[in-house]
N, C-alpha and C positions, 0 to 999 in steps of 0.2 A: 208198894209194888204196882197197885192199880193206877196210881197217879203217873208213875213212870211209863207204863204201857200206853196210857192216854196221850202223854206228851210225845212219845215216840210216834204214835199213830198220827197225831196232829202235825208233827214235823214232816212226816212222809207225805201227807196230803199237800202241805204247803210247798214242798220241794218240787212238785209237779207244775206249779205256777197256775196262773189264771188262763182260762180258755176263752177266746173271743171269736166272734163270727161277723163277717161283713155281710150285710143284707142289702142287696141292690133294690133301688126304687127306679123303675123305668117309666118313661113317658114319651109321647110322640106329640110334637107341636106342628100343627098345620098352619102355614103362612096365611095371613089374611090379606096378602098382596100377591097378585098373580100377574105375570108379564106375558103378553102374547104378541107375536108378529102379526100385524094387520096387513101390511103391504111390504113385500121385500123391495129393496132398493135396486136401481139399475143405473149404471154409469153411461152417460152419453159422451160422445167424443167430438165436440164441435170443431176442434182443430187438432193437429198432430201431437201437441204437447200438453193437452188438457183432458182430464176425465172429470165429469161433473154430474151430480144428480139433478141439476136444474132442468125443469120441464122444457124450457125454451131451447135447451141444447140437446134434447132427445133423452134426457135422463128421467128417472123416477125417484123421488125422495122416499126413503123407507119410513114407515109409520109403525110405531110400537104402542100397544095399549097396556095401561096399568089399571087393574081392577082392584079396588081397596074396599074391604068390609069392616075395617077398624080405623076410624079417624085419628089423626095425630099420633100415629104409631110408626109411620114409615117415611123414608125419603126416597124419591126417585132420583137415581144418579145415572146420567146418560152421557157417554163419551163418544164423540164423533171419531171416525177412523183416523189413525196416525201412521198407518203402515198397511201394506197389502198382506193378507194372509196367504194368498197365492197370486203369482204373476210370472210372466216370463223374466228372464234375466234383464235387468234394467241398465241402460248406459250411463245414468247419472243419478243424482240425489233427487228425490221427489219432495216437493213442498206441499204441506197439507193445510187446508183451512176447512172449517166446518162450524156449524152451530145447530143447536136443538131448540125447538119452539113448541109450545102447546098449540095443537091444531084444532082440538075439539075437547069439550068436557060434557059430562052428563048432568052436571048441576052448576049452571052458570053463576048462581047467586053465591054459592059457597066455594067455588073453584076459580072464580073470575080473576083472582089476584095471583094465581100460580105463575104466570109468565112475568109479571112485574116484580114478584118477590123472589125469583130464582137467584141462585148464587152461581156465578161463572168463574171457573179457574181453568185456564188453558182451553183444552178442547172438551172439558167436562162441564155439564150443567147439573145443578142440584136443586130439586124441588121438594118443598115440605108438603106432603100429602095430608092436608088438614081436614079433608072431608071424605065421606064414603062415596063410592061411585067409580066411574070410568073416566080416564084421561088419555087422550091420544096425543102422542108427540111425534113430530117430523124432524128428521135430521138432514141437514144440507151437508154435502161433502164435495170438496174440490181437490183434486190431485194435479199438480203442475210439475212437469218434468223440468229439471234444471237445465240451464243453458239453451232453452227453447228447443231442446232435442225432441225427436218424435218418440212416442211410446211404441215399443215393438208390438207387432200383431200377436194376439193370443188372448187368453182368458184372464181376467183380473177379478179378485175378490178382496173386499175390505169389510171389516166387521164393526158395526155399531155395538157398543157394550152397554146394555141396559141392566141396571141392578136395582133391587128393592132392598134398602138397608133399614133394619129396625132401629128406631130412635132409642 
């Protein structure tokens, strides 16, 4: 009788099944790559159908700074504008050209090859940030209105996209 009672009790406990709990583990990661705008860009308008950041045409090239505190951990990926984020209504298609270059580094000995080693695809340049320190990048941007038509009067904004991608 005692064995039957124990068996019934054991079956009752087993029928409730196992109990499990998910225990979270949280963490916060601080990037060791910080991007800052050093100089905002300005479009010059040397003729009716061109907007350019070239200084000779009244423009200002934007400068972005990457500060890295962990070497060989990040890529700088910078894309020159390919469209206006704001503009008046445009009468034709705009053709875009642009390029990004290293304009200054904080450690010439270890960062001196950044420009020659960059990978270019389309309007995007990718740099392997192999050293700690700061790197300044300038981006040239030229927008040309199709059919040699004039840009309408108004405010124009285009964005350089600067990203720090973990390797």
